[in-house]
MARKOLSE-591630 format. One record per residue: residue in three letters; x, y negated, z negated of N, C-alpha, C, O in turn. Coordinates in steps of 0.05 Angstrom, whole numbers, padded with zeros to 5 digits, always signed. Atoms other than C-alpha are relative to their C-alpha. Layout:
<atoms>
AlaXYZXYZXYZXYZ/...
</atoms>
This chain:
<atoms>
Unk-00018+00022+00006+01383-01733-02058+00025+00003+00017+00036+00025+00020/Unk-00024+00000-00017+01441-01752-02013+00025+00002-00017+00027-00008-00039/Unk-00026-00001+00013+01512-01736-02032+00014-00027+00006+00012-00038+00027/Unk-00016+00024-00003+01556-01796-02043+00029+00007-00006+00035+00020-00026/Unk-00028-00007+00003+01631-01792-02035+00016-00026-00005+00011-00047+00007/Unk-00016+00023+00006+01683-01840-02064+00018-00007+00024+00025+00011+00039/Unk-00018+00008-00022+01726-01880-02015+00026+00015+00001+00036+00021+00023/Unk-00025-00015+00000+01789-01844-02036-00003+00028+00011+00015+00037+00025/Unk+00006-00026-00011+01758-01777-02019-00003-00002+00030+00008+00015+00045/Unk+00004+00004-00029+01737-01803-01951+00027-00005+00014+00032+00007+00035/Unk-00026+00006-00011+01806-01831-01938+00018+00025+00002+00031+00029+00022/Unk-00016-00024+00000+01840-01766-01957-00009+00019+00023+00008+00030+00037/Unk+00010-00018-00021+01795-01727-01909+00007-00011+00028+00015+00004+00045/Unk-00006+00013-00026+01804-01777-01851+00030+00003+00006+00036+00009+00029/Unk-00029-00004-00005+01880-01774-01859+00005+00029+00008+00021+00034+00026/Unk-00003-00028-00007+01875-01698-01857-00010+00005+00029+00003+00020+00044/Unk+00011-00004-00027+01832-01702-01794+00019-00012+00021+00022-00001+00043/Unk-00018+00013-00019+01881-01750-01760+00025+00016+00005+00038+00013+00026/Unk-00024-00017-00004+01938-01701-01771-00005+00022+00020+00013+00033+00032/Unk+00009-00021-00019+01898-01652-01727+00012+00027-00006+00017+00043+00013/Unk-00009-00027+00007+01924-01592-01766-00023+00019-00003-00020+00044+00000/Unk+00024-00017+00003+01853-01567-01777-00021-00011+00020-00021-00034+00028/Unk+00022+00008-00017+01793-01568-01731-00021-00014-00017-00020-00011-00042/Unk+00022+00013+00015+01732-01608-01751-00016+00021-00015-00025+00017-00038/Unk+00015-00022+00013+01697-01542-01766+00014+00010-00025+00001+00015-00046/Unk-00016-00009+00023+01753-01520-01812-00001-00020-00023-00004-00013-00046/Unk+00000+00021+00020+01755-01587-01848-00027-00001-00013-00029-00005-00038/Unk+00027+00001+00011+01680-01587-01857-00005+00022-00020-00017+00018-00041/Unk+00003-00023+00018+01681-01518-01888+00017-00004-00025+00009+00002-00047/Unk-00018+00004+00022+01741-01535-01931-00009-00021-00021-00008-00016-00045/Unk+00008+00022+00017+01714-01600-01959-00030+00000-00007-00040-00016-00022/Unk+00029-00002+00004+01640-01579-01958-00014-00026+00007-00031-00036-00008/Unk+00013+00024-00010+01620-01640-01917-00009+00007+00029+00005+00021+00043/Unk+00012-00006-00026+01576-01637-01855+00019-00011+00022+00030-00032+00020/Unk-00018+00007-00022+01615-01640-01789-00007-00027+00012+00011-00042+00020/Unk+00007+00026-00011+01575-01699-01764+00009-00023-00018+00017-00045-00007/Unk-00010+00021+00018+01594-01739-01826+00030-00004+00004+00040-00026+00004/Unk-00028+00002-00005+01667-01723-01813+00006-00015+00026+00024-00032+00027/Unk-00003+00014-00026+01660-01747-01741-00004-00030-00004+00011-00047+00007/Unk+00005+00029+00005+01630-01813-01766+00022-00013-00015+00030-00035-00008/Unk-00022+00012+00015+01684-01825-01817+00025-00004+00017+00038-00024+00015/Unk-00023+00002-00017+01739-01810-01767-00003-00022+00020+00016-00038+00025/Unk+00005+00021-00021+01708-01855-01714+00002-00028-00013+00013-00046-00001/Unk-00001+00026+00014+01699-01912-01764+00028-00008-00006+00036-00031-00003/Unk-00028+00006+00006+01771-01907-01786+00015-00008+00025+00030-00028+00025/Unk-00014+00006-00025+01796-01907-01714-00009-00027+00011+00007-00042+00022/Unk+00010+00025-00010+01751-01966-01696+00011-00024-00017+00016-00045-00006/Unk-00008+00022+00017+01774-02008-01756+00030-00003-00003+00039-00024-00013/Unk-00029+00002+00003+01849-01994-01754+00012-00024+00014+00028-00038+00002/Unk-00012+00023-00013+01866-02047-01702-00006-00026-00015+00011-00044-00016/Unk+00008+00024+00015+01828-02100-01742+00015-00002-00026+00021-00025-00035/Unk-00016+00001+00024+01866-02081-01804+00027-00014+00005+00035-00030-00011/Unk-00026+00011-00006+01932-02099-01772-00002-00029+00011+00015-00045+00006/Unk+00003+00027-00011+01906-02161-01736-00006-00020-00023+00005-00042-00022/Unk+00005+00018+00023+01879-02191-01801+00025-00005-00016+00030-00027-00026/Unk-00025+00002+00015+01944-02177-01836+00019-00019+00014+00033-00035+00001/Unk-00018+00017-00016+01982-02211-01780-00010-00029-00002+00007-00048-00004/Unk+00011+00027+00002+01935-02272-01783+00007-00012-00027+00014-00036-00028/Unk-00006+00011+00027+01946-02280-01858+00030-00007-00002+00037-00027-00013/Unk-00029+00005+00001+02022-02275-01850+00006-00025+00016+00023-00041+00007/Unk-00005+00024-00016+02021-02328-01795-00010-00025-00014+00002-00046-00012/Unk+00011+00023+00013+01978-02374-01837+00017-00008-00023+00018-00032-00030/Unk-00017+00007+00022+02027-02371-01895+00025-00014+00009+00038-00028-00007/Unk-00025+00012-00011+02086-02393-01851-00003-00028+00005+00016-00041+00014/
</atoms>
């Protein structure tokens, strides 16, 4: 059976990874999550960040 992680747990880990205070290996050991999973979560967060701000900007402009 696959492990499932709540979104808040994933967000916490990704924020930790983006701080770059720990290596991926250290974070994987600390959180007991496979390193490839951490890479995927970090990449997804980085890919979706620009869209987060562009959608917010579009909504703000539509309200004006």
